[in-house]
NUBA-533665 format. One record per residue (C-alpha): residue in three letters; x, y, z. Coordinates in steps of 0.02 Angstrom, whole numbers, padded with zeros to 5 digits, always signed. Last residue first. Example, Ala and Ser with C-alpha at 12.3 -4.5 7.8 and 13.67 -1.06 7.14 Angstrom:
2
SER+00684-00053+00357/ALA+00615-00225+00390/
//
This chain:
746
TYR+01753+02501+00032/PRO+01887+02476+00158/GLU+01995+02605+00063/TRP+01866+02745+00067/ASP+01918+02816+00237/ALA+02097+02823+00181/ASP+02047+02936+00037/THR+01970+03058+00160/PHE+01794+03083+00225/VAL+01737+03231+00331/ASP+01750+03355+00187/TRP+01617+03263+00086/LEU+01489+03292+00220/ALA+01520+03476+00222/GLU+01500+03488+00033/ASN+01324+03415+00037/PRO+01285+03369-00146/GLN+01140+03461-00237/MET+00983+03354-00257/THR+00848+03482-00302/ALA+00934+03554-00455/ASP+00991+03383-00515/TYR+00813+03320-00511/ARG+00747+03470-00609/GLU+00884+03444-00740/GLN+00844+03258-00752/ALA+00660+03297-00780/LEU+00704+03420-00919/ARG+00814+03290-01005/GLN+00680+03155-00989/ARG+00549+03271-01065/GLU+00665+03310-01212/ALA+00698+03125-01242/ASN+00512+03090-01241/ASP+00479+03229-01366/GLN+00616+03165-01482/ARG+00548+02988-01472/THR+00373+03051-01513/LYS+00436+03150-01663/ARG+00524+02994-01730/ALA+00363+02893-01708/LYS+00262+03023-01803/ALA+00388+03025-01945/ALA+00388+02836-01955/GLY+00198+02825-01960/ARG+00197+02688-02091/LEU+00368+02608-02111/SER+00343+02504-01955/GLY+00438+02515-01794/LYS+00624+02537-01764/PRO+00708+02405-01871/ILE+00817+02282-01771/ALA+01000+02329-01768/GLY+01117+02202-01849/ALA+01270+02312-01828/ASP+01186+02449-01932/ASN+01326+02457-02059/SER+01253+02344-02193/ARG+01366+02293-02337/ALA+01348+02103-02319/ILE+01161+02127-02282/LEU+01138+02201-02455/PRO+01115+02028-02530/GLU+01228+02003-02682/HIS+01146+02026-02851/PRO+01181+01924-03007/LEU+01115+01994-03173/LEU+01058+01847-03280/THR+01067+01869-03468/LYS+00937+01767-03562/GLY+00989+01599-03636/THR+00816+01520-03633/ILE+00845+01411-03480/SER+00946+01548-03396/THR+01103+01494-03304/LEU+01132+01474-03118/GLY+01312+01444-03061/SER+01296+01539-02897/LEU+01119+01473-02875/ASP+01164+01345-02743/ARG+01009+01243-02707/LYS+00910+01220-02548/SER+00764+01104-02569/ALA+00598+01183-02531/VAL+00522+01121-02370/SER+00364+01029-02411/PRO+00210+01122-02356/MET+00115+01053-02206/SER-00068+01042-02258/VAL-00128+00924-02120/LEU-00081+01040-01978/LYS-00137+01206-02047/ALA-00299+01129-02107/THR-00336+01058-01936/ALA-00323+01232-01859/ARG-00438+01300-01992/ARG-00562+01160-01963/GLN-00556+01189-01775/ALA-00593+01375-01799/ALA-00738+01334-01914/THR-00812+01215-01787/ALA-00801+01027-01803/ASN-00958+00934-01859/PRO-00863+00860-02008/THR-00780+00741-01883/LEU-00602+00735-01815/GLU-00534+00560-01784/LEU-00396+00574-01914/ILE-00329+00730-01829/ARG-00328+00643-01661/ASN-00227+00500-01731/GLN-00101+00622-01806/LEU-00081+00703-01636/LEU-00054+00537-01549/VAL+00087+00496-01668/ARG+00166+00667-01639/ALA+00152+00642-01451/LYS+00245+00476-01461/ALA+00388+00561-01553/ARG+00392+00695-01420/ASP+00397+00567-01280/ALA+00535+00468-01363/ILE+00640+00625-01394/SER+00639+00667-01210/SER+00585+00814-01103/PHE+00407+00872-01130/GLU+00332+00768-00993/LEU+00163+00698-01036/GLY+00013+00762-00939/THR-00115+00731-01076/GLU-00170+00912-01088/ARG+00005+00983-01074/LEU+00067+00864-01208/HIS-00076+00911-01324/LYS-00035+01095-01306/ARG+00147+01059-01344/ILE+00096+00956-01496/THR-00017+01096-01558/LYS+00124+01223-01541/HIS+00243+01110-01637/GLN+00118+01080-01778/ALA+00089+01266-01801/LEU+00276+01301-01799/THR+00307+01175-01936/LEU+00416+01021-01912/GLY+00531+00978-02058/SER+00675+00939-01939/ALA+00616+00972-01761/TYR+00605+00794-01694/ASP+00761+00719-01771/LEU+00853+00883-01739/ASP+00831+00875-01551/VAL+00973+00997-01515/CYS+00906+01110-01651/PRO+01037+01170-01773/PHE+01115+01345-01768/GLN+01157+01426-01934/LEU+01261+01585-01938/TYR+01195+01745-02018/ASP+01304+01880-02094/ASN+01381+02049-02059/ASP+01541+01954-02016/LYS+01581+02042-01851/GLU+01399+02079-01813/ARG+01349+01896-01811/PHE+01163+01873-01842/ILE+01087+01712-01780/TRP+01002+01583-01891/ILE+00880+01447-01839/HIS+00873+01264-01886/GLY+00756+01114-01880/LEU+00604+01225-01851/ASP+00546+01209-02032/TYR+00386+01294-02091/PRO+00400+01441-01971/ASN+00577+01476-02036/TYR+00682+01564-01904/LYS+00782+01724-01887/ILE+00892+01783-01744/LYS+00960+01946-01673/VAL+01069+01921-01521/ARG+01064+01964-01336/LEU+01222+01895-01254/SER+01258+01778-01110/ALA+01406+01718-01004/ARG+01481+01888-00967/LYS+01632+01922-00861/ARG+01673+02102-00815/ASP+01786+02247-00862/SER+01845+02159-01020/LEU+01683+02193-01116/ARG+01753+02166-01291/ALA+01850+02014-01233/CYS+01694+01943-01152/GLU+01596+01969-01313/GLU+01731+01883-01415/GLU+01730+01738-01294/LEU+01539+01726-01308/ILE+01545+01721-01498/ILE+01685+01591-01504/ASN+01602+01479-01374/THR+01435+01483-01466/THR+01517+01440-01632/PRO+01605+01289-01559/ARG+01449+01236-01462/ASP+01319+01248-01602/ASN+01157+01264-01505/TYR+00969+01272-01525/GLN+00850+01220-01385/LEU+00664+01202-01415/GLY+00527+01269-01300/PHE+00469+01394-01431/LEU+00647+01462-01446/GLU+00792+01434-01323/ILE+00965+01485-01383/GLY+01131+01402-01343/ASP+01175+01318-01177/ASN+01326+01429-01152/SER+01211+01578-01174/LEU+01132+01671-01320/THR+00980+01774-01271/ARG+00844+01800-01401/GLU+00781+01931-01525/ASP+00658+01890-01665/LEU+00641+01911-01853/ILE+00547+01788-01963/GLY+00660+01713-02096/LEU+00678+01783-02271/LEU+00866+01816-02264/PRO+00900+01661-02161/ASP+00799+01546-02276/LEU+00851+01631-02438/ARG+01035+01599-02408/ASP+01049+01452-02528/GLY+01003+01568-02672/SER+01164+01666-02655/LEU+01169+01765-02817/LEU+00995+01838-02805/VAL+00933+01869-02982/PRO+00910+02022-03093/ILE+00850+01966-03265/GLY+00926+02047-03420/TYR+00885+02218-03492/ARG+00848+02190-03678/ALA+00829+02001-03689/ALA+00733+01995-03525/ASP+00625+02139-03587/GLU+00575+02045-03745/GLN+00546+01880-03655/TRP+00440+01963-03519/VAL+00332+02049-03651/LEU+00310+01882-03740/ALA+00264+01793-03578/PRO+00131+01925-03542/PRO+00044+01891-03710/ARG+00023+02042-03825/GLY-00151+02111-03859/ASP-00109+02292-03825/LEU-00029+02246-03657/GLY-00181+02285-03548/SER-00292+02180-03661/HIS-00181+02027-03633/PRO-00163+01897-03771/SER-00140+01720-03702/ILE+00031+01638-03668/HIS+00050+01688-03486/TYR-00133+01660-03440/ALA-00139+01483-03511/TYR+00012+01434-03405/ALA-00056+01521-03250/VAL-00221+01428-03272/HIS-00128+01261-03279/GLU-00028+01310-03123/THR-00191+01349-03033/LEU-00258+01177-03079/GLU-00105+01093-03003/GLU-00117+01197-02844/LEU-00302+01156-02829/GLU-00267+00970-02847/GLN-00137+00977-02707/LEU-00256+01072-02592/THR-00395+00947-02619/ILE-00553+00970-02722/THR-00718+00877-02688/ALA-00824+01008-02598/GLU-01013+01001-02617/SER-01077+01181-02603/LYS-01186+01177-02757/PHE-01263+01329-02842/LYS-01364+01294-02998/ASP-01535+01359-02941/ALA-01458+01500-02838/HIS-01355+01564-02983/GLU-01392+01751-02965/GLU-01413+01744-02777/ARG-01249+01650-02757/LYS-01161+01773-02872/SER-01221+01921-02769/LYS-01161+01844-02606/ASN-00993+01785-02669/LEU-00949+01618-02746/THR-00950+01474-02619/THR-00858+01355-02734/GLY-00864+01173-02679/PRO-00862+01103-02854/LEU-00748+01208-02965/LYS-00804+01341-03089/HIS-00793+01490-02970/PHE-00609+01453-02934/LEU-00550+01431-03113/LYS-00569+01558-03253/SER-00687+01680-03169/ASN-00601+01678-03000/LEU-00426+01675-03073/THR-00466+01824-03184/GLY-00540+01922-03038/PHE-00385+01889-02934/LEU-00279+01951-03080/ARG-00377+02113-03080/GLU-00331+02140-02898/VAL-00148+02105-02941/PHE-00152+02236-03078/ALA-00252+02367-02984/LYS-00136+02375-02833/SER-00160+02561-02800/GLU-00340+02536-02857/PRO-00366+02438-02696/SER-00371+02604-02602/ALA-00429+02578-02421/VAL-00266+02650-02349/LYS-00146+02716-02479/SER-00014+02597-02546/ALA+00148+02556-02456/VAL+00306+02544-02562/LEU+00438+02421-02495/THR+00609+02444-02575/ILE+00712+02287-02605/GLY+00897+02264-02560/LEU+00876+02085-02498/ASP+00928+02126-02320/GLN+00815+02278-02320/ILE+00665+02177-02376/GLN+00694+02047-02241/ASP+00717+02177-02103/GLN+00560+02269-02155/ILE+00460+02107-02163/SER+00514+02061-01987/THR+00487+02235-01913/GLY+00301+02228-01945/VAL+00198+02330-02069/PHE+00175+02207-02214/GLU+00094+02058-02125/MET-00020+02175-02029/GLY-00102+02233-02189/ASN-00067+02408-02255/ASP-00061+02362-02439/CYS+00088+02312-02543/VAL+00192+02380-02687/ILE+00363+02297-02703/ASN+00511+02387-02780/SER+00673+02322-02858/PRO+00618+02144-02890/LEU+00742+01998-02886/GLY+00702+01867-03017/PHE+00577+01744-03088/ILE+00491+01708-03254/ASP+00636+01611-03330/GLN+00548+01442-03328/LEU+00405+01515-03431/ILE+00532+01565-03565/PRO+00546+01381-03613/PHE+00376+01389-03701/ASP+00332+01219-03775/SER+00424+01112-03646/SER+00391+01243-03512/GLY+00203+01219-03528/ILE+00179+01160-03348/CYS+00332+01202-03243/ASN+00491+01100-03262/LEU+00596+01227-03166/LYS+00508+01388-03117/PRO+00665+01484-03067/ARG+00683+01546-02887/LEU+00666+01724-02819/CYS+00476+01736-02841/ARG+00454+01565-02760/LYS+00546+01628-02606/LEU+00442+01787-02607/ALA+00281+01686-02606/GLN+00342+01579-02461/ILE+00389+01733-02361/VAL+00221+01817-02393/SER+00131+01659-02337/ALA+00228+01661-02173/LEU+00196+01847-02147/SER+00011+01814-02143/PRO-00149+01833-02244/GLY-00225+01666-02193/ALA-00119+01517-02138/PHE-00226+01395-02239/SER-00108+01398-02387/ILE-00095+01438-02573/TYR+00061+01522-02641/TRP+00083+01618-02803/ALA+00240+01682-02887/LEU+00304+01792-03028/ILE+00137+01800-03117/CYS+00176+01900-03274/ARG+00088+02067-03302/SER+00240+02120-03408/LYS+00274+02293-03335/VAL+00181+02274-03169/CYS+00256+02105-03120/ILE+00137+02002-03012/VAL+00158+01922-02840/THR+00012+01821-02772/ALA-00040+01756-02601/LEU-00194+01644-02604/THR-00286+01599-02444/PRO-00378+01435-02419/LYS-00563+01414-02378/GLY-00616+01276-02260/LEU-00538+01107-02218/GLN-00694+01007-02257/THR-00698+00837-02173/LYS-00774+00685-02256/THR-00903+00556-02208/PRO-00922+00370-02246/GLY-00753+00332-02166/ASP-00578+00325-02241/LEU-00593+00501-02311/VAL-00488+00586-02177/ASP-00321+00579-02264/LEU-00397+00644-02427/ASP-00416+00821-02359/ILE-00555+00937-02419/LEU-00562+01112-02493/GLU-00702+01242-02491/LEU-00685+01376-02625/ASP-00710+01564-02629/ILE-00521+01594-02617/ILE-00470+01719-02483/THR-00360+01851-02562/HIS-00184+01911-02526/ASP-00076+02045-02607/ILE+00089+02079-02694/GLN+00131+02204-02831/VAL+00292+02215-02929/LEU+00395+02362-02992/GLU+00564+02363-03079/LEU+00550+02175-03103/ILE+00524+02195-03291/ARG+00564+02363-03365/SER+00495+02542-03376/ALA+00369+02529-03235/PRO+00237+02661-03204/ILE+00154+02699-03035/ALA-00032+02700-03073/LYS-00115+02851-03153/GLY-00234+02959-03054/MET-00413+02926-03009/ALA-00540+03063-02975/ARG-00672+03017-02847/PHE-00837+02949-02912/LYS-00848+02773-02841/ALA-00742+02797-02684/ARG-00835+02958-02646/ALA-01003+02871-02662/ALA-00947+02723-02556/VAL-00889+02838-02416/GLU-01044+02948-02419/GLY-01170+02806-02403/PHE-01231+02658-02505/LYS-01408+02706-02554/ALA-01420+02895-02535/ARG-01236+02921-02572/MET-01246+02820-02732/THR-01401+02918-02786/GLN-01314+03085-02754/PHE-01151+03037-02839/THR-01247+02978-02991/GLU-01317+02813-03052/LEU-01483+02851-03134/GLU-01430+02778-03302/ASP-01377+02618-03214/ILE-01552+02593-03146/CYS-01626+02617-03320/ASP-01505+02488-03391/SER-01552+02366-03252/LEU-01737+02390-03291/THR-01712+02347-03474/THR-01595+02203-03428/PRO-01729+02127-03317/SER-01838+02104-03473/PRO-01997+02203-03494/CYS-02165+02157-03414/HIS-02306+02178-03540/LEU-02431+02319-03528/GLN-02601+02333-03615/PRO-02727+02225-03523/ALA-02891+02236-03620/THR-03000+02385-03576/GLY-03167+02370-03488/ASN-03122+02480-03341/ALA-03090+02327-03232/GLU-02969+02262-03364/ASP-02874+02426-03361/LEU-02860+02417-03170/ALA-02799+02237-03178/ASN-02669+02288-03308/ARG-02604+02427-03196/LEU-02598+02312-03043/THR-02498+02181-03140/ILE-02380+02314-03207/ALA-02347+02377-03030/ASN-02313+02200-02968/ALA-02190+02168-03110/LEU-02100+02332-03072/HIS-02082+02293-02886/ASN-02019+02119-02929/TYR-01888+02202-03041/ALA-01837+02318-02899/ASP-01818+02171-02780/VAL-01707+02082-02905/LYS-01605+02240-02925/SER-01576+02238-02737/ALA-01671+02335-02605/THR-01595+02364-02432/THR-01553+02549-02448/ASN-01718+02593-02531/THR-01704+02759-02624/TRP-01597+02693-02767/TYR-01700+02537-02802/TYR-01868+02626-02786/LEU-01804+02757-02907/ALA-01774+02620-03035/SER-01949+02552-03001/ALA-02024+02725-03035/SER-01924+02741-03195/ILE-01988+02572-03255/LEU-02167+02622-03213/ASP-02150+02785-03310/THR-02079+02693-03461/LEU-02226+02573-03458/ALA-02350+02717-03465/GLN-02252+02810-03598/ASN-02251+02670-03724/LEU-02097+02564-03751/ARG-02011+02548-03920/ARG-01983+02734-03946/THR-01946+02770-04127/ARG-01774+02844-04145/PRO-01744+03025-04189/GLY-01610+03061-04319/LYS-01423+03061-04353/GLY-01363+03003-04182/THR-01325+02827-04244/LYS-01390+02806-04422/SER-01226+02738-04488/ILE-01220+02751-04677/CYS-01202+02586-04768/ASP-01379+02574-04836/SER-01366+02747-04913/TRP-01218+02687-05017/ALA-01329+02553-05093/ARG-01304+02365-05093/GLU-01407+02257-05210/GLN-01292+02105-05234/PHE-01372+02020-05082/SER-01490+02138-04993/GLY-01464+02305-04909/ARG-01382+02340-04743/LYS-01469+02229-04614/LYS-01419+02050-04651/ARG-01249+02080-04731/TRP-01206+02206-04596/GLU-01242+02077-04461/LYS-01121+01959-04547/VAL-00991+02098-04547/THR-01006+02116-04358/ARG-00984+01928-04332/PRO-00833+01924-04446/THR-00749+02048-04328/LEU-00697+02228-04356/GLY-00581+02316-04234/ASP-00604+02440-04093/ASP-00515+02569-04198/PHE-00655+02564-04326/HIS-00661+02748-04376/LYS-00475+02734-04416/ALA-00522+02624-04566/GLU-00576+02780-04661/GLU-00398+02845-04659/PRO-00321+02676-04705/TYR-00431+02645-04859/GLN-00340+02512-04964/ARG-00259+02429-04813/LYS-00427+02425-04723/VAL-00511+02352-04878/ARG-00385+02209-04895/ASP-00386+02167-04710/ILE-00577+02160-04705/ILE-00585+02055-04865/ILE-00463+01927-04793/LYS-00555+01921-04627/ILE-00721+01888-04717/GLN-00642+01746-04816/ASP-00577+01669-04654/ASP-00749+01684-04574/SER-00826+01585-04717/VAL-00938+01647-04857/VAL-01111+01598-04918/SER-01205+01715-05035/GLY-01063+01721-05159/LEU-00886+01785-05173/LYS-00939+01943-05267/ASP-01060+01983-05127/LEU-00913+01982-05007/GLY-00824+02121-05102/VAL-00983+02224-05111/LEU-01008+02207-04923/ILE-00828+02252-04881/LYS-00824+02401-05000/TYR-00989+02468-04933/ARG-00945+02450-04749/ILE-00772+02529-04769/VAL-00840+02675-04869/SER-00983+02700-04745/GLY-00853+02737-04610/PRO-00831+02912-04681/ASP-01011+02952-04630/ILE-01105+03103-04699/LYS-00964+03170-04807/ARG-00917+02995-04867/ALA-01097+02958-04915/GLU-01103+03114-05025/GLU-00938+03070-05107/GLU-00987+02888-05136/GLY-01152+02923-05220/MET-01332+02935-05161/MET-01466+02903-05293/PHE-01474+02717-05256/ARG-01587+02740-05103/ASN-01708+02855-05195/SER-01835+02738-05275/LYS-01827+02613-05135/VAL-01838+02748-05004/LEU-01995+02820-05081/SER-02074+02649-05102/PRO-02028+02602-04925/GLY-02088+02762-04841/PRO-02265+02785-04906/ASP-02333+02661-04776/ARG-02513+02618-04815/THR-02682+02680-04749/HIS-02600+02839-04691/PHE-02590+02952-04537/ARG-02454+03086-04532/GLY-02511+03195-04678/ALA-02566+03339-04566/SER-02747+03322-04625/ILE-02741+03137-04587/MET-02670+03176-04414/SER-02813+03299-04379/ILE-02943+03173-04435/VAL-02866+03034-04328/TRP-02867+03150-04175/ASP-03051+03191-04204/SER-03090+03005-04214/THR-03009+02978-04043/PRO-02843+02907-03987/LEU-02823+02806-03825/ASP-02734+02894-03682/SER-02563+02953-03626/ARG-02527+03092-03502/SER-02413+03242-03501/GLU-02558+03367-03516/LYS-02503+03399-03695/TRP-02568+03229-03745/ASP-02463+03074-03784/VAL-02574+02960-03887/ARG-02588+02774-03852/PHE-02569+02621-03963/THR-02608+02458-03876/LEU-02454+02347-03864/GLU-02403+02208-03984/THR-02227+02283-03985/HIS-02192+02290-04172/ILE-02369+02273-04240/LEU-02444+02408-04129/LYS-02627+02373-04085/PHE-02757+02509-04116/ILE-02910+02546-04007/LEU-03013+02698-04056/ARG-03106+02800-03926/ASN-03272+02887-03968/ASP-03322+02891-03785/GLU-03311+02701-03767/GLY-03204+02595-03879/TYR-03209+02552-04064/ARG-03118+02395-04117/GLU-02954+02313-04168/PHE-02866+02427-04293/VAL-02693+02360-04335/MET-02533+02460-04315/GLN-02378+02505-04416/GLN-02270+02645-04349/GLY-02197+02754-04488/ASP-02266+02917-04418/PHE-02439+02836-04403/PHE-02471+02689-04519/TYR-02628+02586-04538/SER-02664+02400-04556/ASN-02840+02330-04570/GLY-02900+02199-04444/ARG-03062+02290-04398/LYS-03114+02415-04531/LEU-03106+02600-04494/GLN-03243+02704-04577/ILE-03227+02892-04580/THR-03376+02973-04677/ALA-03468+03056-04531/ARG-03313+03128-04453/VAL-03265+03197-04624/HIS-03432+03289-04647/LYS-03433+03364-04471/SER-03255+03422-04484/LEU-03280+03496-04657/THR-03441+03587-04610/ASP-03353+03662-04458/LYS-03205+03714-04564/SER-03311+03808-04689/GLN-03336+03754-04867/ARG-03324+03886-05005/GLU-03135+03860-05026/SER-03164+03684-05089/PRO-03146+03536-04975/ALA-03000+03412-04972/ILE-03053+03297-04832/ALA-03225+03264-04906/ALA-03157+03250-05081/ALA-03047+03107-05027/ASP-03195+03013-04959/TYR-03143+02891-04824/ALA-03112+02705-04815/MET-02966+02660-04703/
//
């Protein structure tokens, strides 16, 4: 800027009006020259209309505008430049660097320590690295960091989140130059002074308006809000161009708008967009989770539907393929160690059957699992839990699960309704499995937001089978167990399990061969001389049946009885045997199917489909030959299914073609730990039960209400009986007519 210094520094004889007029006449701004206003560098472009001056900011390449007192922004004028020159805020060159350069080395260690104790760590690390040369490796940086933190432990507490080589490399670039470090360079400027605004006021107002558009429109997404912002900027630039001004605003990044939207997130904005329930769930106070002091003291179990379409190799003979649909994952996780005790993938949906299979895997050792050769402790991640936290799903509220849990001696803890935070650890594990595996596989369906975000890369082509998914899941579990866990202060889950197993031992179920009866699905049937009928199949063990019925007849000596209601359990994945509860022994007795060749290894879903097929084809369900023929016809029908089948048909097909192999029964009475940990044998509590095999009365939830209802019903029945007795008094005269001799013929 070329102006007369004497003109802006007048003598006392000059008046202000004369000064203003003289200075305005002598100001000459040259196009392309750089100027500084409050440290912001800008280039003068040209003169505008109405004595307006157009400057372009070097940092943002936006036109410089002045914020006036009327809360609006506009182009500066010559009068404004004069006033800023008089105030010492407008210069032809930046006075800052020379002043800083001359004073930056004047600050000492004590003064820097008072302002920012963390500056000591930064300065010592940078000076130490400068001595090693301009190029250093990450290992050298880590060595210097450890050395400085040990030398200054108090100052190192300001970096509790840890220091990484990447952070130190950023310091080397921005905090002084090589071998010219000053204490003032190492002081953190965060919160110690005003920051220069990068976006002008006009663009900031448009961003705020788009953020409000997001929160006030219930159907708008962040993508819609960004499109709203881009359209507003386009209209603003078109208006400026129509007024003879070059377009000034540039569209910011989506992250800038997203940050502004997040800043406006309050209870009121959440309620306006998502409703009262979502707002309360987001901002309600959260308490601490139920603590666990040792492994297996508390575990969490839950289901999730995997966002992945699976296929079956048995139907790939033709040019097309059949998708089986999305499987369901049941997972059991230990709260103390975060170890995955069991997982089970099936097409049965969130059901009692999948819960049973997961519990069976939880109670059995992981023999020869992936990674066990390098980490033997992985085979010992199993045992009998003390408490199980579950949600309020139908699979956890029935009498079957209660009876199973009671027989095993486990306490079932129900979480609050609609509160996934009660099972935070297992929910977090689902997120880990999604990010590490499921959402990376071909055939993933992601979720709605993920599909919109990766619409250009999303593919729904499924190529993974159930067996391949199980193998991949086991690989992820192996990597998860040996990797540092943020919730365990950086320790791997397998290490925490190993330490607790050495300290407390591992509780295990002594009679592992009794898992099938203990974890079977509960039912009640009639035992007769022909045995027990279940799902159209007959089960009988004649010697045992005769003994039980004879004992019942002896107990009820006043009459003969050829049948008895008994409590039974069955395995839905193997209908070859059932188990009946014998009150005398407080134990279950095994009854084989009469047609064992047909029922052995047969799942309940397959059996029901075969029966339906037999009814449709008119075959008689009576002989082994007919049933064997029906199974062959069923398999042929499965192979003939086309990809055009409905979703319900695909799910039904998936249940049939994904029959799980029945786990081999092994006697765990002589079980020993692979890694030498102490095993604590536990006998099932059913041997000490005194309820005579009574079936649980209703679900755990609402037990108090159910008990109150039974009491009220009993009271109403008592009052009704009293009213009946009062109205039906016996006729004494009639009784006097009859004698004992009169009753003899009767």
